[in-house]
C-alpha positions as CSV (number, residue, x, y, z in Angstrom):
1,X,0.2,-0.2,-0.1
2,X,1.9,3.3,-1.0
3,X,-0.4,5.4,1.2
4,X,1.1,8.6,2.9
5,X,-0.3,8.8,6.4
6,X,-0.1,12.4,8.0
7,X,-1.9,11.6,11.0
8,X,-4.0,9.1,12.8
9,X,-8.1,9.3,13.2
10,X,-8.0,8.4,9.0
11,X,-10.8,7.2,7.1
12,X,-9.0,4.4,4.7
13,X,-11.0,3.9,1.4
14,X,-10.5,0.8,-0.5
15,X,-11.0,-0.2,-4.2
16,X,-11.1,-4.3,-4.1
17,X,-10.1,-6.1,-7.5
18,X,-12.9,-9.0,-6.8
19,X,-16.3,-10.0,-8.1
20,X,-17.6,-9.1,-4.9
21,X,-15.8,-6.1,-4.6
22,X,-16.9,-4.7,-8.0
23,X,-20.7,-5.6,-7.1
24,X,-20.4,-3.7,-4.3
25,X,-19.3,-0.5,-6.3
26,X,-21.9,-1.0,-9.0
27,X,-24.7,-1.3,-6.2
28,X,-24.0,2.2,-4.3
29,X,-22.6,3.5,-7.3
30,X,-19.2,4.2,-5.6
31,X,-15.6,4.0,-6.8
32,X,-14.5,2.4,-3.2
33,X,-16.1,-0.9,-2.3
34,X,-14.5,-1.2,1.6
35,X,-13.4,1.2,4.4
36,X,-11.7,1.3,7.5
37,X,-10.4,3.2,10.0
38,X,-7.0,3.6,11.1
39,X,-6.1,3.4,14.7
40,X,-4.1,5.9,16.3
41,X,-0.9,3.9,16.3
42,X,-1.3,4.2,12.6
43,X,-0.2,0.2,12.2
44,X,-3.7,-1.0,13.3
45,X,-7.1,-0.8,11.2
46,X,-10.8,-1.4,12.6
47,X,-12.9,-2.7,10.1
48,X,-16.1,-4.6,9.9
49,X,-16.3,-7.7,7.3
50,X,-19.4,-9.9,6.5
51,X,-19.2,-12.8,8.5
52,X,-16.4,-11.9,10.5
53,X,-18.1,-8.6,12.7
54,X,-15.9,-6.1,13.6
55,X,-12.0,-6.7,13.7
56,X,-8.6,-5.5,14.3
57,X,-6.1,-5.9,11.5
58,X,-2.9,-4.6,10.7
59,X,-1.9,-2.4,7.6
60,X,0.0,-4.7,6.0
61,X,-3.0,-7.2,5.6
62,X,-4.2,-4.4,2.9
63,X,-0.7,-4.7,1.2
64,X,-1.2,-4.4,-2.8
65,X,-4.7,-3.2,-2.4
66,X,-5.5,0.6,-4.2
67,X,-6.3,2.6,-1.1
68,X,-7.0,6.3,-0.9
69,X,-7.4,8.1,2.3
70,X,-9.6,11.4,4.3
71,X,-9.5,12.8,7.2
72,X,-11.8,11.6,9.8
């Protein structure tokens, strides 16, 4: 992920490459298919995932995914 993060409290927006991600973008008429909140330590993400509920992941779990950020 080549994303410059200047401060914590950032909402990360992802463009998944899979079929489900494409369907989400089509149905929501958005360019993004997933969102996560960057925890203040700037390495941990809080996200909701179908079937898994809300979970904590690391930013490296999203390596290689097209991402953008916006301030919360």
